[in-house]
Wavefront OBJ file of the C-alpha trace (Angstrom):
o trace
v 0.000 0.000 0.000
v 2.704 2.461 1.060
v 4.901 1.380 -1.853
v 2.007 1.996 -4.274
v 1.434 5.497 -2.909
v 5.180 6.258 -3.151
v 5.307 5.132 -6.782
v 2.182 7.230 -7.622
v 3.706 10.263 -5.920
v 6.965 9.745 -7.844
v 5.118 9.561 -11.165
v 3.146 12.713 -10.228
v 6.335 14.621 -9.407
v 7.995 13.486 -12.631
v 4.961 14.463 -14.704
v 4.772 17.819 -12.893
v 8.480 18.398 -13.607
v 7.964 17.611 -17.293
v 4.949 19.903 -17.462
v 6.823 22.762 -15.754
v 9.655 22.371 -18.273
v 7.282 22.685 -21.200
v 6.296 26.246 -20.284
v 7.906 28.809 -18.011
v 7.733 32.580 -17.494
v 9.419 35.056 -15.182
v 10.140 38.758 -14.614
v 13.658 40.101 -14.100
v 15.057 43.542 -13.184
v 18.532 44.809 -14.009
v 18.855 46.238 -10.480
v 17.207 45.905 -7.086
v 17.203 49.594 -6.044
v 16.837 52.954 -7.765
v 16.045 56.638 -7.229
v 12.755 58.317 -8.138
v 12.737 58.779 -11.908
v 15.613 56.373 -12.528
v 14.872 53.914 -15.336
v 14.992 50.254 -14.350
v 15.001 47.658 -17.082
v 12.125 45.230 -16.644
v 12.216 42.087 -18.749
v 9.330 39.632 -19.099
v 10.443 36.230 -20.447
v 8.204 33.426 -21.715
v 9.610 30.055 -22.882
v 8.204 26.799 -24.246
v 9.765 23.493 -25.321
v 7.810 23.617 -28.615
v 6.943 26.925 -30.288
v 4.337 29.678 -30.199
v 1.550 29.414 -32.769
v 0.245 32.935 -31.984
v 1.539 36.153 -30.480
v 2.248 36.141 -26.757
v -0.152 38.416 -24.852
v 1.580 39.935 -21.817
v -1.266 42.357 -21.202
v -1.051 45.836 -19.756
v 1.591 45.971 -17.019
v 0.492 48.342 -14.250
v 2.785 48.950 -11.290
v 1.582 51.016 -8.348
v 4.173 53.726 -7.697
v 5.861 53.601 -11.110
v 5.397 54.480 -14.789
v 5.969 51.701 -17.320
v 7.228 52.205 -20.881
v 7.296 49.336 -23.389
v 10.187 49.181 -25.884
v 10.386 45.949 -27.867
v 10.125 42.159 -27.947
v 12.897 39.779 -28.993
v 12.688 36.123 -30.000
v 15.296 33.972 -28.284
v 16.112 30.462 -27.109
v 17.905 28.875 -24.176
v 19.034 25.500 -22.874
v 17.613 24.228 -19.616
v 19.399 20.983 -18.793
v 19.260 18.928 -21.974
v 16.081 20.634 -23.210
v 16.058 23.593 -25.608
v 13.381 26.229 -25.001
v 12.092 28.744 -27.530
v 10.962 32.029 -26.099
v 10.069 35.693 -26.356
v 11.449 38.460 -24.129
v 9.651 41.775 -23.653
v 11.669 44.824 -22.625
v 10.253 47.676 -20.554
v 11.572 50.596 -18.555
v 10.177 51.118 -15.090
v 10.295 54.678 -13.682
v 9.607 54.852 -9.904
v 7.465 57.776 -8.758
v 7.615 57.364 -4.965
v 9.964 56.269 -2.202
v 9.826 52.911 -0.492
v 9.232 49.441 -1.852
v 7.168 48.960 -4.965
v 5.946 45.613 -6.239
v 5.759 44.299 -9.770
v 2.593 42.205 -9.496
v 1.989 38.661 -10.712
v 1.498 38.730 -14.476
v -0.919 36.398 -16.233
v 0.492 35.740 -19.716
v -1.689 34.172 -22.406
v 0.080 32.033 -24.978
v -0.773 29.500 -27.641
v 1.546 26.542 -28.319
v 1.218 22.861 -29.305
v 2.029 19.837 -27.223
v 5.359 18.128 -27.869
v 4.955 16.073 -31.014
v 1.810 17.976 -31.958
v 1.163 20.869 -34.322
v -2.111 22.440 -33.222
v -1.816 25.394 -30.879
v -3.471 25.123 -27.484
v -4.372 28.228 -25.510
v -2.679 28.360 -22.117
v -2.053 30.824 -19.310
v 1.188 31.077 -17.364
v 1.918 33.274 -14.360
v 5.092 35.028 -13.229
v 6.142 35.614 -9.647
v 5.896 39.052 -8.048
v 9.093 41.122 -7.816
v 9.994 44.034 -5.545
v 12.091 47.131 -6.130
v 13.492 49.416 -3.441
v 13.204 53.129 -4.269
v 15.803 55.236 -2.443
v 14.964 58.709 -1.105
v 16.515 61.782 -2.711
v 19.932 62.384 -1.061
v 20.118 65.036 1.649
v 21.164 68.441 0.408
v 19.392 68.137 -2.945
v 16.163 69.993 -3.716
v 13.314 67.540 -4.455
v 11.754 70.212 -6.692
v 14.908 70.365 -8.822
v 15.611 66.612 -8.956
v 16.273 64.833 -12.226
v 17.716 61.433 -13.130
v 19.010 61.156 -16.707
v 21.922 59.842 -18.749
v 22.544 63.313 -20.196
v 21.096 66.827 -20.116
v 21.286 69.612 -22.682
v 20.245 73.189 -21.870
v 19.652 75.927 -24.451
v 18.606 79.543 -23.998
v 17.034 81.872 -26.542
v 15.858 85.506 -26.394
v 13.301 87.092 -28.732
v 15.525 90.198 -29.204
v 19.150 91.176 -28.625
v 19.816 92.296 -25.053
v 22.088 95.177 -26.125
v 19.313 97.694 -26.682
v 16.488 97.153 -24.215
v 14.182 100.086 -23.470
v 11.937 100.808 -20.518
v 8.470 99.264 -21.043
v 9.743 96.704 -23.524
v 8.751 93.021 -23.413
v 11.309 90.303 -24.183
v 10.658 86.595 -24.379
v 13.156 84.205 -22.854
v 12.946 80.508 -23.729
v 14.921 77.847 -21.894
v 14.818 74.401 -23.481
v 16.083 71.221 -21.864
v 16.516 67.808 -23.431
v 17.238 64.817 -21.196
v 18.009 61.256 -22.253
v 16.782 58.262 -20.285
v 13.763 59.932 -18.686
v 10.188 61.004 -19.292
v 8.820 64.526 -19.617
v 6.912 64.051 -16.353
v 10.218 63.945 -14.455
v 11.827 67.132 -15.846
v 11.255 69.727 -13.090
v 9.977 73.227 -13.757
v 12.478 76.078 -13.822
v 12.397 78.226 -10.697
v 11.749 81.887 -11.518
v 13.098 84.226 -8.843
v 11.683 87.730 -8.475
v 13.784 90.437 -10.107
v 13.728 94.077 -9.067
v 12.359 96.281 -11.831
v 11.162 93.342 -13.958
v 7.775 91.617 -14.047
v 7.709 87.982 -15.168
v 4.808 86.410 -17.044
v 5.407 82.694 -17.701
v 3.705 80.920 -20.583
v 2.537 77.337 -20.631
v 5.534 74.953 -20.902
v 5.856 72.586 -23.851
v 6.768 69.026 -22.916
v 7.384 65.952 -25.043
v 8.543 62.357 -24.612
v 10.298 60.580 -27.481
v 10.548 56.786 -27.504
v 12.501 54.437 -29.756
v 12.932 50.659 -29.668
v 15.911 50.945 -27.367
v 15.551 54.135 -25.351
v 13.560 57.159 -24.322
v 14.220 60.890 -24.089
v 12.229 63.933 -23.057
v 12.195 67.668 -23.572
v 10.748 70.650 -21.754
v 10.601 74.161 -23.185
v 9.648 77.092 -20.919
v 8.965 80.618 -22.154
v 8.725 83.672 -19.893
v 7.796 87.234 -20.876
v 10.068 89.839 -19.199
v 8.536 93.316 -18.839
v 11.220 95.867 -17.933
v 9.754 98.570 -15.679
v 12.874 100.357 -14.378
v 15.745 102.179 -16.035
v 19.357 101.297 -15.378
v 21.100 97.993 -14.887
v 19.037 94.872 -14.293
v 20.708 91.636 -13.240
v 19.035 88.355 -14.076
v 20.200 85.703 -11.595
v 21.905 82.501 -12.772
v 19.821 79.391 -13.444
v 21.212 76.052 -12.280
v 20.015 72.523 -13.039
v 21.228 69.402 -11.249
v 20.847 65.851 -12.494
v 22.076 62.448 -11.412
v 23.592 60.340 -14.179
v 22.560 56.714 -13.575
v 25.218 55.471 -16.007
v 28.201 57.089 -14.264
v 26.437 57.270 -10.867
v 27.544 60.896 -10.447
v 25.832 64.262 -9.998
v 26.232 66.934 -12.690
v 25.248 70.592 -12.961
v 24.149 72.655 -15.929
v 24.292 76.412 -15.424
v 23.107 79.538 -17.238
v 25.200 82.420 -15.959
v 23.717 85.655 -14.667
v 22.845 88.284 -17.273
v 23.403 92.047 -16.951
v 21.018 94.202 -18.986
v 21.237 97.981 -19.303
v 17.670 99.281 -19.646
v 17.490 102.469 -21.671
v 14.989 105.267 -20.975
v 11.829 105.448 -23.073
v 9.855 108.622 -23.654
v 6.701 106.731 -24.677
v 5.469 105.198 -21.417
v 1.794 105.555 -22.184
v 1.557 101.960 -23.323
v 3.323 100.466 -20.276
v 0.169 99.955 -18.225
v -1.726 98.619 -21.240
v 1.040 96.105 -22.002
v 1.125 95.017 -18.374
v -2.644 94.359 -18.293
v -2.431 92.489 -21.581
v 0.326 90.205 -20.247
v -1.627 89.579 -17.052
v -4.734 88.574 -19.027
v -2.669 86.302 -21.243
v -1.094 84.599 -18.233
v -4.454 84.132 -16.489
v -5.968 82.714 -19.687
v -3.135 80.173 -20.015
v -3.446 79.177 -16.359
v -7.166 78.588 -16.850
v -6.505 76.560 -19.995
v -4.156 74.360 -17.949
v -6.931 73.623 -15.491
v -8.778 70.368 -16.151
v -11.934 70.731 -18.202
v -14.994 70.431 -15.986
v -18.647 70.327 -16.964
v -20.873 71.391 -14.073
v -17.988 70.531 -11.752
v -17.377 67.046 -13.216
v -14.696 65.748 -15.625
v -16.086 65.162 -19.136
v -16.000 61.351 -18.811
v -17.781 61.406 -15.434
v -20.310 63.939 -16.745
v -20.948 61.758 -19.813
v -21.559 58.744 -17.543
v -24.048 60.731 -15.450
v -25.800 61.924 -18.628
v -26.086 58.325 -19.873
v -27.362 57.162 -16.481
v -29.823 60.063 -16.455
v -31.093 59.228 -19.943
v -31.500 55.576 -18.994
v -33.406 56.631 -15.881
v -35.642 58.926 -17.963
v -36.304 56.082 -20.413
v -37.222 53.756 -17.541
v -39.457 56.436 -15.992
v -41.051 57.146 -19.374
v -41.757 53.451 -19.960
v -43.050 53.079 -16.415
v -45.221 56.180 -16.788
v -46.699 54.867 -20.047
v -47.494 51.523 -18.419
v -48.983 53.287 -15.369
v -51.118 55.633 -17.492
v -52.315 52.702 -19.603
v -53.194 50.769 -16.443
v -55.035 53.769 -14.990
v -56.968 54.217 -18.238
v -57.984 50.557 -18.254
v -59.051 50.773 -14.628
v -60.963 53.956 -15.380
v -62.742 52.407 -18.355
v -63.578 49.334 -16.268
v -64.881 51.535 -13.447
v -67.056 53.632 -15.780
v -68.599 50.357 -16.989
v -69.072 48.956 -13.485
v -72.065 48.655 -11.189
v -70.310 50.787 -8.588
v -70.095 53.751 -10.976
v -73.733 53.352 -12.074
v -74.885 53.220 -8.447
v -72.824 56.343 -7.606
v -74.539 58.147 -10.492
v -77.923 57.019 -9.113
v -77.049 58.440 -5.694
v -76.023 61.756 -7.292
v -79.358 61.931 -9.125
v -81.220 61.287 -5.861
v -79.259 64.051 -4.117
v -80.242 66.516 -6.876
v -83.934 65.794 -6.120
v -84.653 65.499 -9.861
v -87.055 62.590 -10.278
v -86.528 62.389 -14.029
v -82.792 61.977 -13.563
v -83.439 59.385 -10.851
v -85.506 57.279 -13.294
v -82.780 57.484 -15.994
v -79.956 56.659 -13.538
v -81.963 53.799 -11.988
v -82.475 52.159 -15.407
v -78.725 52.336 -16.066
v -77.995 50.808 -12.680
v -80.569 48.036 -13.143
v -78.821 47.051 -16.377
v -75.527 46.683 -14.482
v -77.144 44.401 -11.877
v -78.490 42.202 -14.665
v -82.063 43.537 -14.461
v -82.520 45.142 -17.875
v -85.928 46.366 -19.029
v -86.966 46.666 -15.370
v -88.096 49.626 -13.279
v -87.376 50.284 -9.600
v -90.953 49.283 -8.772
v -90.645 45.977 -10.634
v -87.281 45.290 -8.977
v -88.804 46.050 -5.548
v -91.662 43.646 -6.223
v -89.242 40.970 -7.444
v -87.155 41.192 -4.291
v -90.228 41.845 -2.063
v -88.995 45.121 -0.606
v -92.320 46.567 0.459
v -90.763 49.610 2.095
v -89.224 50.653 -1.268
v -92.615 50.186 -2.961
v -94.241 52.478 -0.367
v -91.560 55.148 -0.880
v -91.959 54.983 -4.674
v -95.786 55.183 -4.423
v -95.469 58.188 -2.105
v -93.107 59.921 -4.553
v -95.336 59.170 -7.535
v -98.425 60.485 -5.710
v -96.676 63.694 -4.685
v -95.138 64.388 -8.094
v -97.809 63.164 -10.536
v -101.117 63.373 -8.612
v -100.546 66.346 -6.333
v -98.333 68.033 -8.980
v -95.968 69.202 -6.258
v -92.286 68.813 -5.499
v -91.136 65.847 -3.399
v -89.490 66.661 -0.088
v -85.865 66.059 0.775
v -86.856 63.467 3.368
v -88.709 61.474 0.709
v -85.573 61.304 -1.455
v -83.494 60.332 1.596
v -85.933 57.461 2.324
v -85.716 56.463 -1.342
v -81.934 56.261 -1.152
v -82.065 54.205 2.049
v -84.458 51.692 0.474
v -82.475 51.453 -2.771
v -79.321 50.699 -0.724
v -81.188 47.847 0.951
v -82.443 46.632 -2.439
v -78.890 46.706 -3.790
v -77.681 44.472 -0.965
v -80.397 41.924 -1.726
v -79.652 42.008 -5.456
v -75.906 41.492 -4.905
v -76.402 38.704 -2.371
v -78.778 36.743 -4.653
v -77.300 37.697 -8.042
v -76.710 34.993 -10.658
v -74.536 36.264 -13.542
v -76.135 36.219 -16.955
v -73.609 34.873 -19.456
v -75.237 36.777 -22.309
v -74.726 40.169 -20.641
v -71.130 41.378 -20.014
v -70.592 42.871 -16.595
v -67.316 44.414 -15.330
v -66.454 44.997 -11.721
v -69.954 45.376 -10.339
v -69.313 42.925 -7.516
v -67.006 45.542 -5.915
v -69.470 48.216 -4.778
l 1 2 3 4 5 6 7 8 9 10 11 12 13 14 15 16 17 18 19 20 21 22 23 24 25 26 27 28 29 30 31 32 33 34 35 36 37 38 39 40 41 42 43 44 45 46 47 48 49 50 51 52 53 54 55 56 57 58 59 60 61 62 63 64 65 66 67 68 69 70 71 72 73 74 75 76 77 78 79 80 81 82 83 84 85 86 87 88 89 90 91 92 93 94 95 96 97 98 99 100 101 102 103 104 105 106 107 108 109 110 111 112 113 114 115 116 117 118 119 120 121 122 123 124 125 126 127 128 129 130 131 132 133 134 135 136 137 138 139 140 141 142 143 144 145 146 147 148 149 150 151 152 153 154 155 156 157 158 159 160 161 162 163 164 165 166 167 168 169 170 171 172 173 174 175 176 177 178 179 180 181 182 183 184 185 186 187 188 189 190 191 192 193 194 195 196 197 198 199 200 201 202 203 204 205 206 207 208 209 210 211 212 213 214 215 216 217 218 219 220 221 222 223 224 225 226 227 228 229 230 231 232 233 234 235 236 237 238 239 240 241 242 243 244 245 246 247 248 249 250 251 252 253 254 255 256 257 258 259 260 261 262 263 264 265 266 267 268 269 270 271 272 273 274 275 276 277 278 279 280 281 282 283 284 285 286 287 288 289 290 291 292 293 294 295 296 297 298 299 300 301 302 303 304 305 306 307 308 309 310 311 312 313 314 315 316 317 318 319 320 321 322 323 324 325 326 327 328 329 330 331 332 333 334 335 336 337 338 339 340 341 342 343 344 345 346 347 348 349 350 351 352 353 354 355 356 357 358 359 360 361 362 363 364 365 366 367 368 369 370 371 372 373 374 375 376 377 378 379 380 381 382 383 384 385 386 387 388 389 390 391 392 393 394 395 396 397 398 399 400 401 402 403 404 405 406 407 408 409 410 411 412 413 414 415 416 417 418 419 420 421 422 423 424 425 426 427 428 429 430 431 432 433 434 435 436 437 438 439 440 441 442 443 444
């Protein structure tokens, strides 16, 4: 018994080993730690002992605390023991965005490959193991707002006019462009603009761009500032300094734009100075507003569109429900107008008006609904032996037709009381007539 279990377990382990050799996948990093913004090569490898009959689907790799950029895939092969594996390797760059430990999650990779000795592709799913990366804090002494990791940095400066002949009230545009290799535009920090005595600064919206090839990535940031000179004499623009850490050489480097001395000449025409200043302020405010996210009634466009769709669906449901409700109410109304209850209510109204002619008409309509067509109240009273109703009717007929006078209110009240009693007898002894359609009269 024990020997049999041991042999079964051995065969299971061997078969599991063979199966695991047929397909394998894993994630590898070229380093275990990095700074914020430092590119880390992430490689996803998938291998099989046969071949792939369709493209390998790695899916969208999302890492909390990092940006991921895909570069390329490469077909490859490797020997594992005496078995050759064919595979595909996918290359990414991982850019950390926060300190601490970030995790590359388990990846579910969908592939299609045949069994050994077969030819028809079979869809399979393989999973990688999670990996961790330690993100180091920015070294002490370095400004987090001026932090950049790159393999190189180029800085260029350009002015809209020569600085040799600047007059009071004049506006000059200064553009500083930076290009960094091995980083994304999101990581190039904004240039700090210090206040300058006698000069008002009006920054424009920066232009940023990320360029990606099959093997690398680079980014650029161009910043333009309008300088309005409001004071005569010498104006000194302070130096601008950029610091970046080169991950290839593992050293810090500085790029510097030296201070600039400008001699501002007097200008007799100062009437336009205030107008120019207001114009620049409006332009700056307009650009700041354009940078703000687009909101519709306080919601982002996508969220607003979802609410509109939900609202329309709700209106459709309400409209359909309202149509069904109105149709139901109409049917109930039609059924009620054709019911004994409605006819009896009309008879009571006629009695309350003390109009004997209307009472006769309403009574005939009601008698039809209780399956007594071609019958008068007197005949119905005789049929159901309600002597009190007969007496009331005789009294009314004598007053109205013999005495030619108007019946009293009390006579009509007695009539109503006796008709109510008659109605109870009719309902309690009623046998439906199949030839005459009746709707709802049994619910007085």
